[in-house]
N, C-alpha and C positions, 0 to 999 in steps of 0.2 A: 494533418501534418504536425500535430502537437506532441506525438510520441514517436519520434524517429531516432534511430541510432542506439547506442548502448545505454543501458540503465545501470547506473552505479548504485549498488546497495551500500549506503554509507554506514560505516561503523560509528557507534555513538561514543564520543569521548567522555571519560569520567576523570575526576580529580582523584588524588590518592585517598580522599575521604569518601569516595563513592558518590560524590555529587556530580551532576551534569556539568561538563566543562563547556559552557556556551562560547567562550572565546576561541577555544580549539575548534568547535563546530563551525563558527563563522570563518575561521581561517581555512578549514578543510573545504567548505562550500566555495569560497573565493578561489582556492587553488584549482578546484574542478572547473569553474567558469573561466578562469584566466588561462587554462590549458585546453580550452575547446569544447567543454560541455556546455553548449548553449542551445537555445530553441532551434529545432530542426536538425541538430547534431547530437542529441543526447538528453538525458534526464537524470535526476537524482532521486533516490528513494531513501527516506528516513523513517525511523521508528518501526522498522519491520524486523523480521527474524534475525537477519545479519546485523541489525542495529540494536540488538539486545532488548527488544520490546518486552520480553517476559520478565525482565528485572526492573522495569520502570513502572511507576504508578501512572494512572491515566492523566493526572495533572502534569507529570513530567513529560509524557508523550505529547501533550498539547503544547507545552512550552517549547519542546523540540521543534514541532511544526512551525510555531511562530518565528523562532530564531532562524530556522533554515530558509523560510520564505523571505524574511527580511534580508538575510545575507545574500540570497540569490538575486535580489533586486530586480526581479522580472526578466533576468537574462537567461534563465533555464527553468524548465518545468520542474517543480518539486512535487513528488508523490510521497504518500505516507501510508505505512501499514496500520491497519485498524483492527487486526485480529484480537479477540478476547473471548473467553468462554461465556461471557454474559452479553446477550444481544442488546441489553440496555446500554452497556458501556460502548459497544460497537456503534450504536446509533449516536451516542453522545460524541464519540470521536469523529464520526462522519460529519455531524453538524459543525463541530469545531473546525474541521479541515476546510469545509466550505467557507466559513467565516474568515479563516486565516489566509485564504488564497491558495490552498493546495490544489494543484492541477488535477489530481486524481488520487483515490485511495486504493490500496491493494487489499483485497479481502479474500481469504480462503474460507472454506466451510468451518464451522465451529469445531474446534479440536477437543479432545478428551472424551467425546461422545460419538458413538456410531450414528451416522446420519443417512437417511434415505433421500432419494432425489427430490421428493416433495419438500422435505425439510430444507434442503440446500436452496431450492428455488425460493421458498418463503423467506429465507434469510436475505437473499439479494433483493427480493421484492420489498421487504420491510425497509431495508436501508435505502433503497431507491425512493421510497415514500417519505422517509425521514429527512432526506437532504438532496439537494440538487448537485452535489459534488459528483464528478465522473468516477465511475467504479472500474477498476481493473480486476476482473475475476481471476483468482489465482487457483489453478488446479494443481494440487500437491498430492502425489501418489503416496507419500509416506504417512499421511494422516488416515489412510485406509479407504478413502472414497475414490470413486471414478465417475467422471461426468460422461454420460452417454451423449451421442450426437443430438438426440432430441432435447435433452436438457440444455445443451449449448445453444440450440436454436431458440428455445424459450428464453434463456437468459439474454441473448442478444436483442430481444424485443423489448426488454425493460428500458425505460427512457434514459437512464443514467449509465448503463453499461456501455463502455466505449472501448474496452481493450480486454484481451485475455493473455495471461501469462501461464504458459503450459509447461508442466513438468511431468515426466513419465519415465518409468524405468522399462517400459515396453517400447521397443523401437518402432514396431508397427503402428501403435497408437500415436506415438510422437510424430511420425511422418504423415498421419492422416491430417 
């Protein structure tokens, strides 16, 4: 019952000088909580694609996690995107997410590179070994990969995989 209801992909607020605007982030998180996004009725996702993860440094993404968790004050689960082209940075972000109190991390296969199913499995397996933070597997059709049913079965057996976020442009696959 930790991930129930809508998942708000939070935009990351920046100042006019392109610095993270932590006060605006705190206000946005509190607005969400004050208007019903609470445990059992929703969750917040920070530092992911809709949150401009690609224009932030790893340190900025970690700071964003810290501030969002602090602002949520235990009233709503906060998830964080940890995608990066470097598996070492993904592992670092996962370890930080666990330390920060992030409820789960969202992770899609490494982008910019074509990946086979074995590569995808090893990515999730490695991150599961690096941190005890819950993982939400993110299937994204636009990165060129597709998860077979057997891969999904294997991923669900990893100890920290607790959710799947499924995106597909194929209605039949989506309905499966």
